[in-house]
C-alpha positions as CSV (number, residue, x, y, z in Angstrom):
1,M,245.6,-84.0,167.3
2,A,245.6,-88.1,166.7
3,T,247.3,-89.9,163.6
4,I,246.8,-92.8,161.1
5,D,249.0,-94.8,161.5
6,I,247.8,-96.5,157.5
7,A,249.5,-99.7,157.2
8,I,247.0,-100.8,160.9
9,I,244.2,-100.2,160.1
10,R,245.2,-102.2,156.3
11,N,246.1,-105.5,158.7
12,G,243.1,-105.1,160.3
13,L,241.2,-104.7,157.1
14,A,243.4,-108.4,155.4
15,G,241.2,-110.4,158.3
16,R,238.0,-109.3,156.4
17,T,236.5,-111.2,153.1
18,T,236.4,-109.7,149.8
19,L,232.5,-109.0,150.3
20,E,232.9,-107.3,153.8
21,L,235.4,-105.1,151.7
22,C,233.5,-104.5,149.0
23,D,230.3,-103.8,151.4
24,D,232.9,-101.7,153.4
25,Y,233.7,-99.9,150.4
26,A,230.2,-99.4,149.5
27,H,228.9,-98.2,152.5
28,L,231.6,-95.6,152.8
29,K,230.9,-94.2,149.3
30,K,227.1,-93.1,150.6
31,C,227.9,-91.8,153.7
32,Q,227.4,-87.9,153.8
33,R,230.9,-87.4,154.9
34,P,233.7,-88.5,153.0
35,M,236.8,-90.8,153.8
36,P,239.5,-90.9,151.4
37,W,241.4,-92.0,153.7
38,A,239.6,-94.8,154.3
39,E,238.4,-95.4,151.1
40,Q,242.2,-96.0,149.7
41,A,242.8,-98.3,152.6
42,I,240.5,-101.0,151.6
43,S,241.3,-99.9,148.3
44,D,245.0,-101.3,149.2
45,V,244.5,-104.7,150.5
46,L,242.2,-105.4,147.2
47,F,244.5,-104.6,145.5
48,I,246.9,-106.8,146.8
49,R,244.1,-109.4,146.9
50,D,243.6,-109.5,143.3
51,E,245.7,-106.8,141.1
52,T,244.0,-107.6,138.0
53,S,240.6,-106.9,139.3
54,W,242.0,-104.0,141.2
55,F,243.1,-102.8,137.8
56,L,239.1,-103.6,136.0
57,W,237.5,-102.1,138.9
58,Q,239.9,-98.8,138.7
59,M,239.6,-98.5,135.2
60,D,235.9,-98.3,134.5
61,G,235.1,-96.7,137.6
62,D,237.2,-93.6,136.7
63,L,239.8,-94.7,138.9
64,F,238.4,-94.2,142.5
65,G,235.2,-93.0,141.9
66,R,231.8,-94.2,140.6
67,A,231.9,-97.9,140.5
68,L,231.5,-100.2,143.1
69,P,233.6,-102.7,143.5
70,H,231.6,-105.9,144.2
71,R,231.3,-107.8,139.9
72,F,235.3,-106.9,139.7
73,F,235.8,-109.0,142.4
74,G,233.1,-111.8,141.4
75,L,230.7,-111.3,144.4
76,V,227.9,-110.7,141.6
């Protein structure tokens, strides 16, 4: 069984723009098969980029839930 190295995934995501990360997160939320580990990896990178925006997103989004991150990171 293969294991997922989250550090490698986060490092790969760090090279993407904030808009790309927000779009990726939105796409994951629309998928029929949930991938919470991928959502968490994107969330972790967004947190590192802008802690204040991340906290606002979580407060409005019911903690890792319903709200999409775009407007909290100034992308709307």
